[in-house]
C-alpha positions as CSV (number, residue, x, y, z in Angstrom):
1,M,62.0,102.6,-4.4
2,S,59.6,102.4,-1.7
3,A,60.1,99.4,0.6
4,A,56.2,98.8,0.7
5,F,56.4,98.7,-3.3
6,P,54.7,95.2,-4.7
7,P,57.9,93.2,-6.1
8,F,56.2,93.6,-9.6
9,A,59.9,93.9,-11.1
10,E,60.9,90.7,-9.5
11,L,57.9,88.7,-10.3
12,G,58.5,90.0,-14.0
13,E,62.2,88.7,-13.6
14,A,60.7,85.2,-12.1
15,V,58.5,84.7,-14.9
16,R,61.1,85.7,-17.6
17,T,63.6,83.2,-16.0
18,A,61.0,80.5,-16.2
19,A,60.5,81.1,-19.8
20,R,64.0,80.4,-20.7
21,S,63.7,76.9,-19.4
22,W,59.9,76.2,-20.8
23,H,59.4,74.7,-24.2
24,P,55.8,74.5,-25.1
25,A,56.9,71.5,-27.9
26,D,58.6,69.2,-25.2
27,R,54.8,69.1,-22.9
28,S,52.6,66.7,-23.1
29,D,48.8,67.6,-24.2
30,R,47.7,67.9,-20.3
31,E,50.9,69.7,-19.1
32,L,50.4,72.2,-22.3
33,L,46.4,72.7,-21.2
34,E,47.6,73.5,-17.7
35,S,50.2,75.9,-18.4
36,L,48.1,77.6,-20.8
37,R,45.4,77.6,-18.2
38,A,48.2,79.0,-15.4
39,L,49.4,81.8,-17.6
40,S,46.1,82.8,-18.4
41,E,44.9,83.2,-15.1
42,L,48.2,85.4,-14.3
43,R,47.4,87.6,-17.3
44,H,43.7,88.0,-15.8
45,E,45.4,88.9,-12.4
46,I,47.7,91.5,-14.2
47,E,45.3,93.1,-16.4
48,R,43.0,93.6,-12.8
49,L,45.7,95.2,-11.4
50,Q,46.8,97.3,-14.6
51,A,43.2,98.6,-14.5
52,L,43.2,99.6,-10.9
53,A,46.6,101.6,-11.6
54,A,45.6,102.9,-14.5
55,A,42.4,104.2,-12.7
56,E,44.5,105.7,-10.5
57,A,46.9,107.4,-13.0
58,A,43.6,109.1,-14.5
59,R,42.7,110.4,-11.0
60,R,46.0,112.1,-10.9
61,S,45.8,113.2,-14.1
62,R,42.3,115.1,-13.9
63,T,42.1,118.4,-15.7
64,V,41.8,120.2,-12.4
65,F,45.2,119.7,-12.2
66,G,46.3,121.3,-15.3
67,A,50.1,120.8,-16.4
68,Q,51.1,119.6,-13.1
69,G,48.6,116.4,-13.5
70,L,50.5,112.9,-13.9
71,A,50.0,112.7,-17.5
72,R,50.9,116.0,-18.6
73,R,54.0,116.0,-16.5
74,D,55.1,112.6,-18.3
75,G,54.6,114.4,-21.5
76,H,51.1,112.9,-22.8
77,A,48.1,115.1,-23.6
78,T,46.0,112.4,-22.3
79,T,45.8,109.7,-19.7
80,T,44.7,107.0,-22.5
81,A,48.0,108.1,-24.0
82,L,49.6,107.7,-20.9
83,V,48.8,104.2,-20.7
84,Q,49.3,103.0,-24.0
85,H,52.8,104.6,-23.8
86,V,53.6,102.7,-20.3
87,T,51.8,99.3,-21.4
88,G,52.5,99.0,-24.8
89,A,48.6,98.7,-25.1
90,T,46.0,99.5,-28.2
91,R,43.8,102.4,-27.7
92,R,40.9,100.4,-27.5
93,E,42.8,98.4,-24.7
94,A,43.8,101.3,-22.8
95,E,40.3,102.6,-22.8
96,A,38.9,99.4,-21.1
97,L,41.8,99.2,-18.4
98,L,40.7,102.8,-17.7
99,E,37.1,102.4,-17.6
100,V,37.0,99.0,-15.9
101,G,39.6,100.4,-13.4
102,R,37.6,103.5,-12.7
103,I,34.5,101.5,-12.1
104,A,36.4,99.1,-9.5
105,A,37.7,102.0,-7.7
106,E,34.3,103.8,-7.5
107,A,32.6,100.6,-6.3
108,A,35.5,100.3,-3.6
109,A,35.1,103.9,-2.3
110,S,31.1,103.6,-2.0
111,A,31.3,100.4,-0.3
112,G,33.7,102.0,2.2
113,A,36.9,100.7,1.1
114,G,38.3,104.3,-0.3
115,R,41.7,105.7,1.4
116,P,41.7,106.5,4.8
117,D,42.9,110.0,4.0
118,G,40.4,110.5,1.4
119,D,39.5,113.5,3.1
120,A,42.2,115.7,2.4
121,D,42.0,119.5,1.3
122,A,42.6,120.5,-2.1
123,D,45.9,121.9,-1.3
124,E,47.4,118.6,0.4
125,T,46.2,116.6,-2.7
126,N,47.6,119.3,-5.1
127,G,50.9,119.1,-3.3
128,A,51.0,115.2,-3.3
129,L,50.6,115.4,-6.7
130,L,53.5,117.9,-7.2
131,D,55.7,116.0,-5.4
132,G,54.8,112.7,-7.5
133,T,53.9,110.4,-4.5
134,G,50.2,110.6,-4.4
135,A,50.5,109.8,-0.8
136,R,47.8,112.2,0.4
137,A,45.6,112.2,-3.0
138,A,42.3,112.7,-2.0
139,S,39.7,110.4,-3.4
140,A,37.3,111.7,-5.6
141,M,34.9,108.9,-6.0
142,P,31.5,109.0,-5.2
143,V,30.1,107.6,-1.7
144,E,26.7,106.5,-3.3
145,A,26.9,103.4,-4.9
146,P,26.6,103.5,-8.9
147,W,24.5,101.5,-10.9
148,H,27.7,99.4,-11.9
149,A,28.9,99.1,-8.6
150,A,28.5,95.0,-8.8
151,I,30.7,95.0,-11.7
152,G,33.7,97.0,-9.9
153,L,33.6,95.2,-6.9
154,A,33.6,91.7,-9.0
155,V,36.6,92.9,-10.7
156,A,38.3,94.2,-7.3
157,R,37.7,90.8,-5.7
158,G,38.9,88.8,-8.9
159,E,35.8,87.4,-9.5
160,L,35.7,88.8,-13.4
161,T,38.1,89.6,-15.8
162,V,38.9,92.7,-17.3
163,A,37.6,91.6,-20.7
164,V,34.5,90.4,-19.3
165,A,33.7,93.2,-17.0
166,D,34.6,95.7,-20.0
167,A,31.9,93.5,-22.1
168,L,29.3,93.8,-19.5
169,R,29.6,97.5,-19.4
170,W,29.4,97.8,-23.3
171,G,26.3,95.6,-23.6
172,I,24.3,97.3,-20.6
173,G,25.2,100.5,-22.7
174,P,27.0,103.8,-21.6
175,I,26.2,105.4,-18.7
176,E,24.8,108.7,-20.3
177,E,22.1,106.4,-22.2
178,L,20.3,106.1,-18.4
179,D,20.3,109.9,-17.8
180,D,17.1,110.3,-19.7
181,P,15.3,112.8,-17.7
182,S,11.5,112.3,-19.7
183,P,10.9,108.8,-19.8
184,A,7.8,107.9,-22.2
185,D,4.6,106.8,-20.3
186,G,5.2,103.6,-18.5
187,E,8.7,103.5,-18.9
188,P,11.3,103.8,-16.0
189,G,12.8,107.0,-15.5
190,A,16.5,107.1,-15.2
191,E,16.9,106.8,-11.4
192,A,14.3,103.7,-11.4
193,L,16.0,102.2,-14.5
194,S,19.6,102.5,-12.7
195,A,17.9,100.7,-9.6
196,R,16.4,98.0,-11.9
197,I,19.8,97.2,-13.5
198,A,21.9,97.5,-10.2
199,R,19.4,94.6,-8.7
200,A,19.6,92.5,-11.6
201,L,23.5,92.8,-11.8
202,P,24.7,90.1,-9.4
203,E,22.9,87.5,-11.1
204,L,24.4,88.5,-14.4
205,I,27.9,88.8,-12.8
206,A,27.4,85.1,-11.7
207,T,26.5,83.5,-15.0
208,C,29.1,85.5,-16.7
209,R,32.0,84.2,-14.7
210,T,32.9,81.4,-17.1
211,R,31.7,83.1,-20.3
212,S,33.8,84.9,-23.0
213,P,33.6,88.3,-23.3
214,E,31.3,87.8,-26.7
215,Q,28.8,85.7,-24.7
216,A,28.9,88.1,-21.8
217,R,28.0,91.4,-24.0
218,R,25.4,89.5,-25.5
219,A,23.8,88.6,-22.3
220,A,24.1,92.2,-20.8
221,R,22.6,93.7,-23.8
222,S,19.8,91.3,-23.5
223,L,19.7,92.2,-19.8
224,R,19.2,95.8,-20.7
225,D,16.4,95.5,-23.5
226,R,14.3,93.5,-20.9
227,L,14.8,96.4,-18.4
228,D,14.6,99.3,-20.8
229,P,11.9,98.4,-23.9
230,A,11.9,102.1,-25.0
231,G,16.0,102.0,-25.4
232,V,15.5,99.2,-28.0
233,E,13.8,102.0,-30.4
234,R,16.3,104.6,-29.5
235,R,19.3,102.4,-30.1
236,A,17.4,101.3,-33.6
237,E,17.0,105.0,-34.7
238,G,20.6,105.8,-33.9
239,Q,21.8,102.5,-35.8
240,R,19.7,103.8,-38.7
241,R,21.2,107.1,-38.6
242,A,24.7,105.8,-38.7
243,Q,24.4,103.3,-41.5
244,F,27.2,103.8,-44.4
245,W,28.2,102.3,-47.4
246,R,31.7,102.7,-49.3
247,M,33.6,101.8,-52.2
248,W,36.5,102.5,-53.8
249,Q,39.0,101.2,-56.6
250,T,42.1,99.4,-55.9
251,E,45.2,100.0,-57.7
252,S,45.0,96.6,-59.0
253,G,41.8,97.7,-60.7
254,M,39.7,95.7,-58.2
255,Y,36.8,97.3,-56.2
256,R,36.6,97.2,-52.4
257,G,34.0,98.6,-50.2
258,E,32.9,98.4,-46.5
259,F,29.4,98.8,-45.1
260,E,27.3,99.0,-41.8
261,L,23.9,98.3,-41.6
262,E,21.2,98.4,-39.0
263,P,20.3,94.8,-37.9
264,V,17.1,93.9,-39.9
265,A,18.9,95.2,-43.2
266,G,22.1,93.8,-42.0
267,A,20.5,90.3,-41.5
268,E,18.8,90.5,-44.9
269,V,22.4,90.9,-46.4
270,K,23.7,88.0,-44.1
271,A,21.2,85.6,-45.2
272,L,21.7,86.5,-48.9
273,F,25.8,86.1,-48.4
274,D,25.2,82.5,-46.4
275,R,22.9,81.2,-49.1
276,L,25.4,82.4,-51.6
277,S,28.3,81.0,-49.8
278,H,26.7,77.7,-48.2
279,P,29.4,74.7,-48.4
280,R,26.8,72.8,-50.5
281,R,27.1,75.1,-53.4
282,L,30.6,74.3,-53.7
283,D,32.1,72.5,-56.7
284,R,31.8,68.6,-55.7
285,R,35.9,68.1,-56.1
286,V,36.5,70.8,-53.6
287,R,33.6,69.9,-51.3
288,R,35.0,66.2,-50.8
289,T,38.2,67.9,-49.7
290,F,36.6,70.4,-47.3
291,G,38.6,70.4,-44.0
292,H,39.7,66.5,-44.9
293,P,43.0,65.6,-42.7
294,V,44.3,64.0,-45.8
295,H,44.5,67.1,-47.7
296,G,45.2,69.5,-44.7
297,E,45.3,73.5,-44.6
298,R,45.7,74.0,-48.5
299,A,42.3,72.3,-49.0
300,Y,40.8,74.1,-46.4
301,A,41.8,77.4,-47.6
302,E,41.0,76.6,-51.2
303,A,37.2,75.5,-49.9
304,R,36.8,79.0,-48.2
305,R,38.2,80.8,-51.3
306,S,35.6,78.9,-53.3
307,R,33.0,80.1,-51.1
308,E,34.3,83.4,-51.1
309,R,34.4,83.4,-54.9
310,N,31.1,82.1,-55.3
311,A,29.5,84.5,-53.0
312,A,30.9,87.5,-54.8
313,E,30.2,86.4,-58.2
314,G,26.5,85.6,-56.7
315,L,26.3,89.0,-55.5
316,A,27.1,90.6,-58.8
317,Q,24.6,88.6,-60.5
318,L,22.1,89.6,-58.2
319,L,23.1,93.7,-58.7
320,R,22.9,93.3,-62.2
321,A,19.7,91.5,-62.6
322,G,18.2,93.7,-60.2
323,A,14.2,93.5,-59.4
324,S,13.8,90.9,-62.4
325,V,16.4,88.5,-61.4
326,N,15.1,84.9,-61.4
327,P,16.2,84.1,-57.7
328,H,16.1,80.4,-58.4
329,R,18.7,80.7,-61.0
330,V,21.5,81.9,-58.7
331,L,20.3,80.9,-55.1
332,G,18.7,77.5,-55.7
333,D,15.3,76.4,-54.2
334,R,15.7,77.9,-51.0
335,R,15.5,81.7,-51.2
336,P,17.6,83.8,-48.4
337,A,15.0,85.0,-45.8
338,V,15.1,87.0,-42.6
339,H,12.5,86.1,-40.0
340,L,11.6,88.3,-37.0
341,V,10.5,86.5,-33.8
342,V,8.0,88.2,-31.1
343,N,6.0,86.8,-28.3
344,A,2.3,86.8,-28.6
345,A,2.0,88.5,-25.0
346,S,4.2,91.4,-26.3
347,L,2.2,92.1,-29.1
348,E,-1.4,92.1,-27.1
349,R,0.3,94.3,-24.4
350,G,2.2,96.7,-27.3
351,R,5.2,96.9,-25.1
352,G,8.5,94.9,-25.3
353,S,10.4,94.2,-28.2
354,G,11.3,91.4,-30.9
355,A,14.3,89.8,-32.2
356,L,16.2,88.8,-35.3
357,E,16.2,84.7,-35.6
358,G,19.5,83.5,-35.4
359,H,21.2,87.1,-34.3
360,G,19.8,88.0,-31.0
361,D,19.9,91.6,-31.4
362,R,16.5,93.4,-30.5
363,V,14.1,95.0,-32.8
364,P,11.7,97.6,-31.9
365,L,8.2,96.2,-31.8
366,A,6.8,98.6,-34.3
367,T,9.5,97.3,-37.1
368,T,8.3,93.9,-35.9
369,V,4.7,94.4,-36.3
370,A,5.2,95.8,-39.4
371,G,6.9,92.5,-40.6
372,L,3.7,90.7,-39.8
373,C,1.9,92.4,-42.7
374,E,4.6,90.1,-45.1
375,G,3.1,86.9,-43.2
376,Y,4.1,85.2,-40.2
377,L,4.1,81.6,-38.7
378,P,2.7,81.1,-35.2
379,V,4.9,78.8,-33.0
380,R,3.6,77.3,-29.9
381,F,6.1,75.3,-27.1
382,D,3.6,74.6,-24.4
383,G,1.0,71.8,-25.5
384,G,1.9,72.0,-29.1
385,A,1.0,68.5,-30.0
386,V,1.3,69.4,-33.8
387,L,4.9,69.4,-33.1
388,D,5.4,66.1,-31.5
389,L,5.9,63.1,-33.7
390,G,7.0,60.5,-31.3
391,R,8.2,57.4,-33.0
392,D,6.0,57.7,-36.1
393,E,8.7,59.5,-37.9
394,R,12.2,59.1,-38.3
395,L,12.9,62.7,-39.4
396,F,12.0,66.1,-37.9
397,S,9.5,68.0,-39.9
398,E,9.9,71.3,-41.4
399,A,7.4,73.0,-38.9
400,Q,9.4,71.5,-36.0
401,K,12.6,72.5,-37.6
402,A,11.4,76.3,-37.8
403,A,10.1,76.0,-34.1
404,M,13.7,74.9,-33.6
405,A,15.2,78.1,-35.3
406,V,12.9,80.2,-33.1
407,R,14.0,78.5,-30.0
408,D,17.4,77.8,-30.5
409,G,18.3,80.6,-32.8
410,G,21.1,79.0,-34.4
411,C,23.4,76.0,-33.8
412,R,23.2,75.2,-29.8
413,D,26.9,74.6,-29.1
414,P,27.8,76.9,-26.9
415,E,31.0,77.9,-28.8
416,C,29.2,78.3,-32.2
417,D,27.7,81.1,-33.8
418,R,26.5,79.6,-37.2
419,P,22.8,80.7,-38.2
420,P,19.6,78.4,-38.5
421,S,20.3,78.2,-42.2
422,W,23.4,76.3,-41.5
423,T,22.0,74.1,-39.4
424,E,20.3,70.3,-39.1
425,A,17.8,68.7,-36.3
426,H,19.6,66.3,-34.1
427,H,18.1,63.8,-31.8
428,I,19.3,64.4,-28.3
429,D,18.1,60.7,-27.7
430,H,19.5,59.1,-30.8
431,W,16.6,57.3,-32.8
432,R,17.8,53.8,-32.6
433,R,20.2,53.9,-29.9
434,D,18.0,55.2,-27.1
435,D,14.6,54.8,-29.0
436,G,14.6,58.3,-29.4
437,R,11.5,60.4,-30.2
438,T,11.0,62.8,-32.8
439,D,9.7,65.5,-30.4
440,L,10.2,69.3,-30.6
441,A,11.9,69.1,-26.9
442,D,13.8,66.2,-27.9
443,G,15.8,67.9,-30.7
444,I,18.2,70.7,-31.0
445,L,19.9,72.5,-34.1
446,L,23.3,71.9,-34.8
447,C,25.4,73.0,-37.6
448,R,26.8,70.3,-39.8
449,R,30.5,70.3,-38.3
450,D,29.3,70.2,-34.6
451,H,26.5,67.5,-35.6
452,L,29.0,65.3,-37.1
453,R,31.5,66.1,-33.9
454,Y,28.9,65.0,-31.3
455,H,28.1,61.5,-33.3
456,N,31.8,60.6,-33.9
457,E,33.4,61.7,-30.7
458,G,30.5,60.8,-28.1
459,W,29.3,64.0,-26.8
460,E,25.8,63.9,-25.4
461,V,23.2,66.4,-24.6
462,R,20.6,66.3,-22.0
463,R,17.5,68.0,-21.5
464,E,16.3,69.5,-17.9
465,G,12.9,70.8,-18.5
466,T,13.6,73.7,-20.9
467,E,17.5,73.9,-20.6
468,Y,19.9,71.7,-22.6
469,W,23.2,70.5,-21.1
470,L,26.5,69.4,-23.2
471,I,28.0,66.5,-21.5
472,P,31.6,65.7,-22.9
473,P,33.3,62.4,-23.3
474,P,35.4,60.9,-20.7
475,R,38.5,61.8,-22.8
476,V,37.8,65.4,-22.6
477,D,36.8,65.8,-19.2
478,P,36.8,62.6,-17.0
479,E,34.2,63.8,-14.7
480,Q,31.9,64.8,-17.4
481,R,30.9,67.9,-16.2
482,P,27.6,69.5,-17.8
483,R,28.3,72.6,-20.0
484,A,25.2,75.0,-20.4
485,M,23.9,75.3,-24.2
486,P,21.8,78.7,-23.8
487,S,19.5,79.6,-27.0
488,K,20.8,82.3,-29.1
489,T,17.2,83.9,-28.9
490,P,16.8,86.5,-26.2
491,A,15.0,84.5,-23.5
492,D,12.2,86.7,-23.0
493,V,11.1,86.4,-26.2
494,L,10.2,83.1,-25.6
495,D,9.3,83.8,-22.3
496,P,8.0,87.1,-21.5
497,F,10.0,89.3,-18.9
498,A,8.3,91.4,-16.4
499,P,10.7,94.1,-14.8
500,S,10.3,94.5,-11.4
């Protein structure tokens, strides 16, 4: 082994040695969390190095080298198979390592950080691959910065994890989607769109450094949709073509199925499911024990099974009755509904897109306009005095809750994904304690679980302009550092965004 080879084997042995004398059950809560954070940082750093190594392995396995490429010489048909074999990763994980490593290597090369011997000719490169060292391998990376260069550089610098970088890449969309040589009138071409995305990436990356991969993917998709409204329609058409529903009978005689639906149809089915499985539809005895610590996990599991059973029975009733069903017999007084949200400015310009309330996915403007034929509720957020009740009323009105559903898109807790139909209105300034006002700006939507948690455990919400911040109690964070509470509704639906 070369003396210059990083001592990764020794590091691995050091970790194994430490693990033999470390027992989680013996640690205090604080020590346990500190250990978990340290291990997570170590994992992220290892994954970053894995991605860079995987990308280099892919470069040495290019088809130009045929059977002499690294993957083929090691007995694998593809680089993905090679990375899977060496790392023990799933196919999806291996592909993420390869793609993130590739964009990091491309970004480094375009920034002038390529190998100093990157101008080696083909014979020298092939010879290096044949002897297995890669010492004279030529860099195949472009010198012109690609649109995703900022993501690659952030990974190379350790500012983004592999998982978040992969989520940003998928959220913005496959690179080939940008290569539309004939854009519609008024829409940017591939080169202009790539430049717009490249300019917007640094700000997106800065906001996603502390976000989960799921949150990063949604933020990236929202950015792409803002800059490429025509892409919303293209994606919607592809989703419509990709829909399916399959069913089969199992050996037990039960029926099982799977489906994928485009966002609007899927949201309609989800609204139905949410209504059928709402906790308030449970048997009263089961509802009282739902998640109660005295009854423990067994009661929680039974409550969940009851909800799933209710949903299955309700779905069968609806399908059986069909168009003649009396929905109030199955669903109660509140029928499931799917709300499309669109900004009035987008309607006036005839450009942009709408969104599904509580979902965040974009809907083509044409679909949104068609939905207006079934009725609409105008909601104003600036100077809308009818939505401000001050101290005259204790409870928020239905009109206020409807406006909150549009503004918040569901439970406002940063880690919650419950839809608006599962939420309650919360005074950020308590009605009695703080003389809180029942105004739209002073209320947010929270699901029942988080609403009770905030009140019982001392979590506070503060508003700065149109932004809301969650303040943890001192026992959770002695410094009480604010945590952002972003809306689940795309920002430009509430505040029109003009691409620059």
